[in-house]
C-alpha positions, 0 to 999 in steps of 0.5 A: 277358162272352163272346158266342157267334157262331152261323153263319152269321157274316160276316167282311170286311176293310173296307179291301178294300171301299173304292171311291171314286167320282170324285164323289159317294157310293158306298155298299155294304150289307155286311150286313142283318138284322132289327135292323140294316143295316151300310153302307160309305159312300165319299165323294169329296173335296168331296162334301156330303150335305145336312141330313136325318134318319132314323127309326132310330138310327145310328152312324158309325165312320170308317175313313179320310179326313177330313170334317165332320159337323154333328149337331143343330147341333154340328160334329164332325170326322170322322177315322179312329177317330172313332165317333159315335152319331146318335139317331133324328130328329136333323138331320145333314149331312156334308162330305167334305174329302178322300176319306172312308170310314165304316161306317154302322150303322142300328139297329132302327126307332124308332116313336112311341108316342102 
């Protein structure tokens, strides 16, 4: 299967975009269109993100570091190369055990149809 890329395209070296804060979270939206938002997250070691949900499906693609994601009650070790799909409305929290960087992609918004 061949996919055609049309201009304007976007190319970046993710490792060059990494900026660790001294504490907490640094996030940078790299690209946003009508369907998706691509955000680079850089977390300082020992940073916690408390449990929350999102109305959008999301993926995490770990670039460097180590952490622990709790997704719908399941603990998932985050390390380079790990890819996680988080369905919309799934409760999740995160702990960076060391400096941690991942690309978060949010897909189209999910709407409830009653």
